[in-house]
VOLOZA-587197 format. One record per residue: chain; residue in three letters; x negated, y negated, z negated of N, C-alpha, C, CB in turn; residue number from 1. Coordinates in steps of 0.001 Angstrom, whole numbers. Glycine has a CB too. Layout:
<atoms>
<'A'; 'Ala'; <X; Y; Z>; <X; Y; Z>; <X; Y; Z>; <X; Y; Z>; NUM>;
...
</atoms>
This chain:
<atoms>
<'A'; 'Met'; <-54279; 40736; 970>; <-54416; 39719; 1761>; <-54902; 38766; 1075>; <-53385; 39377; 2370>; 1>;
<'A'; 'Ser'; <-55908; 38588; 2103>; <-57101; 37721; 1749>; <-56641; 36438; 2451>; <-58646; 38315; 2293>; 2>;
<'A'; 'Cys'; <-57303; 34865; 2144>; <-57661; 33701; 2801>; <-58544; 33656; 2658>; <-57274; 32696; 2662>; 3>;
<'A'; 'Thr'; <-58880; 33219; 4015>; <-60725; 32319; 4189>; <-60191; 30719; 4711>; <-62173; 33288; 6007>; 4>;
<'A'; 'Ser'; <-61146; 30202; 5054>; <-61330; 28583; 5095>; <-62175; 28603; 6719>; <-62510; 27807; 3442>; 5>;
<'A'; 'Thr'; <-61687; 27849; 7406>; <-61791; 27637; 8597>; <-62198; 25925; 8672>; <-60452; 28165; 9287>; 6>;
<'A'; 'Ile'; <-63396; 25339; 9247>; <-63406; 24079; 9978>; <-62947; 24211; 11198>; <-64613; 23494; 10070>; 7>;
<'A'; 'Ala'; <-61950; 22652; 11197>; <-61579; 22435; 12365>; <-62712; 22288; 13515>; <-60800; 21371; 12232>; 8>;
<'A'; 'Gln'; <-62483; 22172; 14628>; <-63516; 22312; 14998>; <-62800; 21285; 16755>; <-64126; 24159; 14818>; 9>;
<'A'; 'Lys'; <-63589; 20304; 17396>; <-62991; 19612; 18383>; <-63993; 20911; 19647>; <-63366; 17500; 18309>; 10>;
<'A'; 'Ser'; <-62947; 21345; 20578>; <-63230; 21936; 21601>; <-63117; 20661; 22367>; <-62428; 23155; 21939>; 11>;
<'A'; 'Glu'; <-64064; 20587; 23940>; <-63535; 20139; 25085>; <-62484; 19951; 25563>; <-63800; 20541; 25693>; 12>;
<'A'; 'Asp'; <-61591; 20895; 25681>; <-60257; 21111; 26170>; <-59528; 20008; 25234>; <-59698; 22765; 26005>; 13>;
<'A'; 'Met'; <-59418; 19920; 24104>; <-58658; 18745; 23170>; <-59136; 17434; 23387>; <-58831; 18950; 21614>; 14>;
<'A'; 'Gln'; <-60206; 16993; 24063>; <-61000; 15751; 23974>; <-60048; 15713; 25657>; <-63187; 15796; 23720>; 15>;
<'A'; 'Thr'; <-60249; 16023; 26594>; <-59344; 15662; 27774>; <-58182; 16035; 28357>; <-59837; 15746; 28571>; 16>;
<'A'; 'Lys'; <-57184; 16319; 27164>; <-55995; 16543; 26936>; <-55264; 15248; 26724>; <-55916; 17420; 25928>; 17>;
<'A'; 'Ala'; <-54249; 14962; 27377>; <-53260; 13912; 27214>; <-51922; 14549; 25710>; <-52441; 13710; 29121>; 18>;
<'A'; 'Glu'; <-51670; 13315; 25190>; <-51060; 13435; 24379>; <-49699; 12572; 24045>; <-51880; 13444; 23698>; 19>;
<'A'; 'Ile'; <-48060; 13141; 24205>; <-46820; 12095; 23780>; <-47150; 11806; 22408>; <-45172; 12730; 23871>; 20>;
<'A'; 'Ile'; <-47595; 10666; 22768>; <-46885; 10098; 20836>; <-45385; 9480; 20624>; <-47919; 8509; 20094>; 21>;
<'A'; 'Lys'; <-44924; 8825; 21927>; <-43144; 8819; 21866>; <-42743; 9226; 23426>; <-42340; 6963; 21411>; 22>;
<'A'; 'Ser'; <-41747; 9450; 23453>; <-40393; 9374; 24393>; <-39252; 9140; 24199>; <-40103; 10235; 24898>; 23>;
<'A'; 'Glu'; <-38513; 8280; 25167>; <-37089; 8362; 24904>; <-36624; 7607; 26203>; <-36585; 7668; 23405>; 24>;
<'A'; 'Ser'; <-35078; 8005; 26144>; <-34313; 8040; 27546>; <-34249; 6409; 27846>; <-32574; 8859; 27450>; 25>;
<'A'; 'Gln'; <-34035; 5536; 26572>; <-33763; 4451; 26596>; <-34505; 3268; 25907>; <-32756; 4575; 26325>; 26>;
<'A'; 'Gly'; <-34500; 2189; 27116>; <-35613; 1132; 25990>; <-36201; 608; 27561>; <-37238; 2220; 24477>; 27>;
<'A'; 'Gly'; <-36944; 1236; 28589>; <-37701; 777; 29165>; <-37151; -320; 30544>; <-38430; 1902; 29377>; 28>;
<'A'; 'Thr'; <-38260; -103; 31299>; <-38071; -1654; 32330>; <-37207; -796; 33716>; <-40198; -2631; 33042>; 29>;
<'A'; 'Ala'; <-36951; -1688; 34208>; <-35976; -820; 35376>; <-37162; -708; 36626>; <-34226; -1905; 36026>; 30>;
<'A'; 'Asn'; <-38375; -1090; 36573>; <-39177; -254; 37771>; <-40203; 34; 36857>; <-39724; -1080; 39311>; 31>;
<'A'; 'Ala'; <-40402; 937; 37840>; <-41744; 2020; 37060>; <-43043; 1335; 37004>; <-42152; 3550; 38004>; 32>;
<'A'; 'Gly'; <-44251; 1474; 35610>; <-44898; 730; 35926>; <-45708; 1273; 34322>; <-44233; -740; 36417>; 33>;
<'A'; 'Phe'; <-46987; 854; 34269>; <-47886; 1246; 32904>; <-48506; 17; 32424>; <-49148; 2374; 33175>; 34>;
<'A'; 'Val'; <-48804; 92; 31125>; <-49221; -1030; 30461>; <-50214; -449; 29273>; <-47920; -1886; 29935>; 35>;
<'A'; 'Ile'; <-51306; -355; 29367>; <-52515; -24; 28242>; <-52591; -777; 26987>; <-53897; -263; 28828>; 36>;
<'A'; 'Ile'; <-52141; 1; 26160>; <-52056; -822; 24646>; <-53387; -708; 23822>; <-50793; -136; 23599>; 37>;
<'A'; 'Lys'; <-53652; -2114; 23639>; <-55000; -2198; 22909>; <-55175; -2087; 22021>; <-55581; -2929; 22879>; 38>;
<'A'; 'Asn'; <-54577; -2257; 20848>; <-54683; -2477; 19424>; <-52705; -1888; 18628>; <-55223; -4611; 19263>; 39>;
<'A'; 'Glu'; <-53753; -1560; 17323>; <-52385; -1049; 16399>; <-51119; -1946; 16410>; <-52772; -965; 14778>; 40>;
<'A'; 'Gln'; <-51461; -3283; 16544>; <-50194; -4510; 16389>; <-49716; -4324; 17328>; <-50387; -6046; 16271>; 41>;
<'A'; 'Glu'; <-50534; -3916; 18454>; <-49910; -4069; 20092>; <-48799; -2835; 19549>; <-51286; -3565; 21863>; 42>;
<'A'; 'Phe'; <-49336; -2084; 19506>; <-48670; -1019; 19524>; <-47535; -731; 18912>; <-49289; -321; 19272>; 43>;
<'A'; 'His'; <-47900; -1439; 17709>; <-46225; -1678; 16508>; <-45273; -2517; 17332>; <-46490; -2829; 14694>; 44>;
<'A'; 'Asn'; <-45439; -3866; 18093>; <-44625; -4538; 18407>; <-44114; -4170; 20146>; <-45186; -5852; 18019>; 45>;
<'A'; 'Val'; <-44264; -2848; 20578>; <-44141; -2045; 21528>; <-43022; -1105; 21135>; <-45381; -1449; 21825>; 46>;
<'A'; 'Ile'; <-43276; -555; 20602>; <-42565; 435; 19705>; <-40665; -623; 19003>; <-44147; 867; 18040>; 47>;
<'A'; 'Lys'; <-41346; -1366; 18360>; <-40444; -2175; 17947>; <-39343; -3091; 18792>; <-41146; -2849; 17294>; 48>;
<'A'; 'Ser'; <-40065; -3335; 20000>; <-39103; -3978; 21015>; <-38641; -2992; 21350>; <-39515; -4790; 22137>; 49>;
<'A'; 'Lys'; <-38995; -1800; 22203>; <-38594; -1062; 23173>; <-37190; 32; 21586>; <-40427; -69; 24234>; 50>;
<'A'; 'Glu'; <-37636; -162; 20629>; <-36376; 611; 19716>; <-35200; -394; 19176>; <-37074; 1367; 18222>; 51>;
<'A'; 'Gly'; <-35517; -2003; 19382>; <-34864; -2387; 19152>; <-34267; -2552; 17622>; <-34496; -2014; 19920>; 52>;
<'A'; 'Thr'; <-33319; -2464; 16785>; <-32983; -2562; 15434>; <-32915; -1123; 14368>; <-31636; -3242; 15528>; 53>;
<'A'; 'Ser'; <-33668; 338; 14982>; <-33557; 1527; 14338>; <-34711; 1076; 13302>; <-33757; 2946; 15301>; 54>;
<'A'; 'Leu'; <-33955; 839; 12251>; <-34993; 342; 10855>; <-34251; 1174; 9507>; <-34917; -1811; 10503>; 55>;
<'A'; 'Val'; <-35057; 1873; 9495>; <-34083; 2570; 7411>; <-34573; 1732; 6312>; <-34730; 4637; 6544>; 56>;
<'A'; 'Glu'; <-33759; 1849; 5376>; <-33648; 928; 4543>; <-34230; 1372; 3240>; <-32354; 532; 4490>; 57>;
<'A'; 'Val'; <-35192; 967; 2313>; <-35812; 1439; 1279>; <-35872; 229; 596>; <-37050; 2150; 1514>; 58>;
<'A'; 'Gly'; <-34997; 464; -807>; <-34380; -604; -1549>; <-34264; -1415; -631>; <-35014; -1153; -2686>; 59>;
<'A'; 'Ser'; <-34518; -2628; -1020>; <-33521; -4243; 43>; <-34961; -4239; 761>; <-32854; -6472; -1093>; 60>;
<'A'; 'Glu'; <-36199; -3897; 1206>; <-36980; -3947; 2463>; <-36225; -3246; 3665>; <-38379; -3255; 2230>; 61>;
<'A'; 'Pro'; <-36129; -3701; 4782>; <-36005; -2550; 6217>; <-37768; -2461; 5869>; <-35289; -3395; 8410>; 62>;
<'A'; 'Val'; <-37423; -998; 6391>; <-38752; -141; 6628>; <-39154; 122; 8282>; <-38500; 1429; 5865>; 63>;
<'A'; 'Thr'; <-39758; -76; 9153>; <-39898; 737; 10524>; <-40818; 1999; 10440>; <-40529; -225; 11681>; 64>;
<'A'; 'Lys'; <-40425; 2899; 10923>; <-41309; 4059; 10869>; <-42484; 4104; 12231>; <-40254; 5432; 10874>; 65>;
<'A'; 'Tyr'; <-43449; 3715; 12127>; <-44414; 4189; 13261>; <-45112; 5356; 13467>; <-45299; 3483; 13330>; 66>;
<'A'; 'Pro'; <-45119; 5833; 14448>; <-46111; 6959; 14439>; <-47971; 5802; 14180>; <-45846; 8084; 16463>; 67>;
<'A'; 'Ala'; <-48643; 6925; 13940>; <-49724; 6676; 14034>; <-50586; 5962; 15609>; <-50060; 7866; 13561>; 68>;
<'A'; 'Phe'; <-51242; 5245; 14874>; <-52015; 4434; 16506>; <-53321; 4969; 16598>; <-52300; 2484; 16524>; 69>;
<'A'; 'Pro'; <-53695; 5936; 17497>; <-54881; 7086; 17903>; <-56063; 6513; 17885>; <-54793; 7758; 19331>; 70>;
<'A'; 'Val'; <-57085; 7055; 17440>; <-58652; 5736; 17593>; <-59321; 7213; 18441>; <-59964; 4902; 15359>; 71>;
<'A'; 'Gly'; <-60038; 6121; 19053>; <-60726; 7243; 19921>; <-60072; 7047; 21482>; <-60350; 8942; 19222>; 72>;
<'A'; 'Lys'; <-58777; 6826; 21960>; <-58466; 7497; 22953>; <-58296; 6129; 23342>; <-57438; 8646; 22993>; 73>;
<'A'; 'Lys'; <-56952; 6013; 24837>; <-56527; 5216; 25487>; <-55223; 5437; 25373>; <-57020; 5166; 26578>; 74>;
<'A'; 'Val'; <-54085; 4454; 25060>; <-52897; 4416; 24776>; <-52501; 3520; 25752>; <-52606; 4136; 23476>; 75>;
<'A'; 'Ile'; <-51520; 4286; 26579>; <-50736; 3924; 27476>; <-49224; 4049; 27368>; <-51151; 4490; 28420>; 76>;
<'A'; 'Leu'; <-48387; 2824; 27750>; <-46769; 3104; 27715>; <-46642; 3098; 29635>; <-45604; 1454; 26632>; 77>;
<'A'; 'Tyr'; <-45926; 4250; 29692>; <-45542; 4333; 31076>; <-43727; 3981; 30755>; <-46038; 6105; 31869>; 78>;
<'A'; 'Asn'; <-43189; 2965; 32048>; <-41692; 2886; 31777>; <-41597; 3642; 33002>; <-40829; 1349; 31624>; 79>;
<'A'; 'Leu'; <-40433; 4677; 32900>; <-40448; 5310; 34515>; <-39416; 4625; 35135>; <-40141; 7018; 34723>; 80>;
<'A'; 'Gly'; <-38349; 3853; 35160>; <-37934; 3112; 36057>; <-36309; 3417; 35869>; <-38655; 3420; 37444>; 81>;
<'A'; 'Ser'; <-35304; 3031; 36895>; <-34013; 3315; 36094>; <-33327; 4213; 37007>; <-33080; 1983; 35710>; 82>;
<'A'; 'Phe'; <-32730; 5395; 36153>; <-32081; 6430; 36819>; <-30439; 6391; 36559>; <-32743; 7776; 36334>; 83>;
<'A'; 'Arg'; <-29724; 6693; 37598>; <-28059; 6915; 37388>; <-27467; 7910; 36965>; <-27366; 6841; 38385>; 84>;
<'A'; 'Ser'; <-28764; 9286; 36543>; <-27853; 10298; 35658>; <-28976; 11136; 35454>; <-26418; 11107; 36372>; 85>;
<'A'; 'Gly'; <-28259; 12053; 34437>; <-29973; 13265; 33663>; <-30328; 12451; 32793>; <-31736; 13686; 34758>; 86>;
<'A'; 'Asp'; <-31132; 13314; 32535>; <-31916; 12841; 31185>; <-33276; 13260; 31582>; <-31405; 13596; 29636>; 87>;
<'A'; 'His'; <-33890; 11951; 32272>; <-35518; 12287; 32331>; <-36741; 11719; 31138>; <-35997; 11611; 33787>; 88>;
<'A'; 'Thr'; <-36015; 12184; 30420>; <-37142; 11837; 29052>; <-38376; 12812; 28884>; <-36304; 11984; 27475>; 89>;
<'A'; 'Ile'; <-39448; 12053; 29115>; <-40979; 13672; 29279>; <-41006; 13831; 28260>; <-42811; 13593; 29806>; 90>;
<'A'; 'Lys'; <-41154; 15241; 28054>; <-41205; 16195; 26955>; <-42890; 16698; 26947>; <-40005; 17543; 27258>; 91>;
<'A'; 'Glu'; <-43318; 16849; 27944>; <-44692; 17766; 27998>; <-45106; 17022; 29054>; <-44661; 19521; 28275>; 92>;
<'A'; 'Ile'; <-47141; 16840; 28870>; <-47787; 16522; 30113>; <-48748; 18041; 30322>; <-48773; 14903; 29957>; 93>;
<'A'; 'Lys'; <-48159; 18464; 31562>; <-49312; 19997; 31752>; <-50566; 19446; 31832>; <-49157; 21079; 33307>; 94>;
<'A'; 'Ser'; <-50832; 18346; 32529>; <-52396; 18281; 32913>; <-52706; 16910; 33175>; <-52820; 19153; 34228>; 95>;
<'A'; 'Ile'; <-54240; 16444; 32797>; <-53848; 14787; 34001>; <-55268; 14715; 34521>; <-53309; 12770; 33018>; 96>;
<'A'; 'Ser'; <-55577; 13615; 35080>; <-56776; 14092; 35898>; <-56643; 12627; 36456>; <-56676; 15608; 37047>; 97>;
<'A'; 'Val'; <-58374; 12074; 36729>; <-58806; 10450; 37585>; <-59049; 10745; 38727>; <-60147; 9535; 37150>; 98>;
<'A'; 'Lys'; <-58208; 10333; 40161>; <-59232; 10610; 41484>; <-59189; 9375; 42164>; <-58774; 11874; 42598>; 99>;
<'A'; 'Asp'; <-59965; 8166; 42168>; <-59856; 7007; 42740>; <-59196; 5903; 41860>; <-59187; 7221; 43916>; 100>;
<'A'; 'Asn'; <-59760; 5640; 40994>; <-58870; 4898; 40231>; <-57344; 4869; 39779>; <-59008; 4048; 40686>; 101>;
<'A'; 'Val'; <-57470; 6303; 40109>; <-55547; 6615; 39837>; <-55432; 7895; 39215>; <-54427; 6781; 41433>; 102>;
<'A'; 'Leu'; <-54634; 7131; 37646>; <-55039; 8625; 36434>; <-53263; 9285; 37012>; <-55261; 8000; 33730>; 103>;
<'A'; 'Tyr'; <-53679; 10570; 37587>; <-52693; 11397; 37591>; <-51610; 12507; 36309>; <-53339; 12005; 38401>; 104>;
<'A'; 'Val'; <-50896; 11727; 36309>; <-50282; 12630; 34729>; <-49334; 13774; 35649>; <-48909; 11323; 33242>; 105>;
<'A'; 'Glu'; <-49488; 15161; 35044>; <-48748; 16250; 36024>; <-47610; 16459; 34583>; <-49978; 18028; 36727>; 106>;
<'A'; 'Val'; <-46157; 16106; 34764>; <-45368; 16573; 33996>; <-44129; 17708; 34578>; <-44924; 15402; 33431>; 107>;
<'A'; 'Pro'; <-43706; 18198; 34040>; <-42237; 19215; 34382>; <-41571; 18769; 35178>; <-41201; 19486; 33369>; 108>;
<'A'; 'Met'; <-41307; 19634; 36598>; <-39723; 18917; 37051>; <-38841; 18698; 36559>; <-39035; 19316; 37740>; 109>;
<'A'; 'Tyr'; <-38052; 17476; 37069>; <-37005; 17643; 35966>; <-35788; 18375; 37380>; <-36460; 15696; 34904>; 110>;
<'A'; 'Glu'; <-34978; 19257; 36503>; <-33998; 19885; 37309>; <-32768; 19677; 37188>; <-34053; 21001; 37263>; 111>;
<'A'; 'Ser'; <-31537; 19150; 37692>; <-30167; 18352; 37416>; <-29601; 19858; 37215>; <-29360; 17153; 38834>; 112>;
<'A'; 'Gly'; <-29041; 19707; 35829>; <-27839; 20861; 36149>; <-26197; 20747; 36916>; <-27506; 21345; 34732>; 113>;
<'A'; 'Gly'; <-26497; 20317; 37808>; <-25265; 19938; 38798>; <-24703; 18609; 38257>; <-23983; 21155; 38823>; 114>;
<'A'; 'Met'; <-22956; 18916; 38427>; <-22321; 17880; 38237>; <-22989; 16624; 36786>; <-20863; 18582; 38044>; 115>;
<'A'; 'Glu'; <-23278; 15509; 36857>; <-23316; 14599; 35452>; <-22774; 13324; 35528>; <-24714; 14328; 34928>; 116>;
<'A'; 'Ile'; <-22680; 13136; 34495>; <-21820; 11832; 33787>; <-22945; 10680; 34504>; <-21745; 11819; 31565>; 117>;
<'A'; 'Gln'; <-22099; 9886; 35501>; <-23290; 8840; 35581>; <-23097; 7991; 34795>; <-23553; 8168; 36758>; 118>;
<'A'; 'Met'; <-24969; 7848; 34196>; <-25349; 6699; 33520>; <-26399; 6410; 33884>; <-25354; 6697; 32300>; 119>;
<'A'; 'Leu'; <-26557; 5116; 33297>; <-27847; 4209; 34032>; <-29023; 4298; 32328>; <-27083; 1862; 34682>; 120>;
<'A'; 'Ser'; <-30342; 4802; 32984>; <-31058; 5087; 31551>; <-31976; 4462; 32165>; <-31389; 6610; 30818>; 121>;
<'A'; 'Asn'; <-33396; 4394; 31483>; <-34370; 3387; 31700>; <-35267; 4020; 30653>; <-33905; 1766; 31503>; 122>;
<'A'; 'Pro'; <-35975; 5142; 31274>; <-36736; 6133; 29935>; <-38297; 5780; 30210>; <-36441; 8228; 30084>; 123>;
<'A'; 'Trp'; <-39047; 5814; 28804>; <-40361; 5267; 28826>; <-41230; 6541; 27963>; <-40378; 3597; 28052>; 124>;
<'A'; 'Phe'; <-42144; 6585; 28279>; <-43057; 7410; 27075>; <-44569; 6663; 26504>; <-43557; 9040; 27825>; 125>;
<'A'; 'Ile'; <-45110; 6701; 25302>; <-46102; 6459; 25234>; <-47222; 7726; 24816>; <-45952; 5440; 24531>; 126>;
<'A'; 'Phe'; <-47980; 7623; 25454>; <-49240; 8608; 25765>; <-50896; 8630; 25527>; <-49202; 8682; 27005>; 127>;
<'A'; 'Thr'; <-51932; 9138; 25170>; <-52998; 8725; 24753>; <-53898; 9691; 26300>; <-53254; 9147; 22863>; 128>;
<'A'; 'Val'; <-55047; 9657; 26108>; <-55844; 9871; 27579>; <-57322; 9560; 26913>; <-55315; 8585; 29105>; 129>;
<'A'; 'Pro'; <-57678; 10229; 26983>; <-59851; 10012; 26908>; <-59843; 8618; 27266>; <-61196; 11094; 28437>; 130>;
<'A'; 'Ser'; <-60539; 8172; 26101>; <-61107; 6914; 26025>; <-62067; 6398; 27644>; <-62121; 7055; 24574>; 131>;
<'A'; 'Asn'; <-63046; 7447; 27857>; <-63864; 7328; 29066>; <-62669; 7414; 30241>; <-65118; 8616; 29159>; 132>;
<'A'; 'Tyr'; <-61686; 7567; 30160>; <-61087; 7193; 31539>; <-60770; 6199; 32228>; <-60269; 7533; 31672>; 133>;
<'A'; 'Gln'; <-61236; 6222; 32940>; <-61196; 4783; 34067>; <-60696; 4802; 35476>; <-62637; 4253; 34365>; 134>;
<'A'; 'Phe'; <-59266; 4185; 35411>; <-58156; 3506; 35738>; <-57527; 2273; 36514>; <-57938; 3406; 34956>; 135>;
<'A'; 'Thr'; <-56902; 2392; 37447>; <-56188; 991; 38116>; <-54820; 1259; 37840>; <-56401; 699; 39874>; 136>;
<'A'; 'Ser'; <-54252; 2699; 37835>; <-52881; 2766; 38419>; <-52689; 4158; 37709>; <-52708; 2684; 40239>; 137>;
<'A'; 'Val'; <-51567; 4377; 37983>; <-51012; 5904; 36670>; <-50291; 6076; 38031>; <-49743; 5687; 34603>; 138>;
<'A'; 'Gln'; <-50105; 7725; 38066>; <-49188; 8103; 38929>; <-48503; 9595; 38613>; <-49856; 8026; 40235>; 139>;
<'A'; 'Leu'; <-47325; 9453; 38290>; <-46372; 10542; 37557>; <-46450; 11602; 38529>; <-44718; 10081; 37253>; 140>;
<'A'; 'Lys'; <-46677; 13519; 38315>; <-46505; 14053; 39517>; <-45848; 15515; 38851>; <-47993; 14093; 40502>; 141>;
<'A'; 'Ser'; <-44636; 15784; 39452>; <-43632; 16637; 39466>; <-44239; 17887; 39879>; <-42538; 16199; 40285>; 142>;
<'A'; 'Ser'; <-44346; 19447; 39241>; <-44670; 20394; 39245>; <-43744; 21264; 38490>; <-45772; 20322; 38980>; 143>;
<'A'; 'Lys'; <-43376; 22451; 39196>; <-42690; 23633; 38456>; <-43542; 23966; 37196>; <-42565; 24997; 39437>; 144>;
</atoms>
């Protein structure tokens, strides 16, 4: 068995893909909408406010574990609005595109498993898009 070293390459596809950083079923707003997160401090503040007090204690000081803030990409917080049942957490982004200043985010279609317990949820997710994308609104598109 032999090992060879390879150099990581950035493909065009990698530069135009969206990446989910964090996705949760609770903590979002009642209305759907988005915010572009401009810097690491704002990023940490958003996650901290959405998660409430989910802290991990190390020694005597509480420490919050934050995902790394992406460099060279736009970071977007998207609130999906309110739902009465089911898990509407976004786990995958199939594709992204911009047309007429609208960022279209294609996600897998949510399929209900039938009768579900009624529970109010406010899902949200944070994702990245290439920094050169220019848009004034975001629209989720569901597809199979």
